[in-house]
C-alpha positions, -999 to 999 in steps of 0.1 A, spaced: 541 647 -601 523 610 -606 501 608 -636 482 582 -621 454 590 -592 462 572 -559 432 556 -539 433 552 -504 412 545 -473 408 576 -456 417 613 -450 448 607 -428 461 588 -458 454 615 -481 474 641 -457 503 615 -453 507 611 -493 502 645 -497 530 653 -477 553 636 -498 542 634 -534 527 658 -558 495 638 -567 457 635 -576 438 614 -546 404 599 -535 395 580 -504 373 555 -504 365 561 -464 373 523 -459 336 501 -468 319 533 -470 318 533 -511 290 526 -534 284 524 -572 291 560 -578 328 559 -566 334 527 -587 323 543 -617 341 572 -612 374 552 -605 368 532 -640 367 565 -656 398 576 -641 413 544 -643 407 551 -686 420 584 -685 451 581 -667 453 549 -643 449 546 -610 471 532 -578 456 518 -550 467 522 -515 450 499 -488 457 491 -450 465 455 -439 429 458 -422 395 440 -427 385 472 -449 421 473 -468 416 433 -473 382 435 -487 
């Protein structure tokens, strides 16, 4: 089990990672995230750290 929470862009990313790794995951849904998610991620980062996986597209680079 990975102690950090992994942040990905979408539901397919969650499915793919869950099939290989036992961990906590959060999807940003591409660019459709707001202040609430940012605040949640800050709290998670303080508690256990985060790992961010993005796709090499516009949303992932932003």
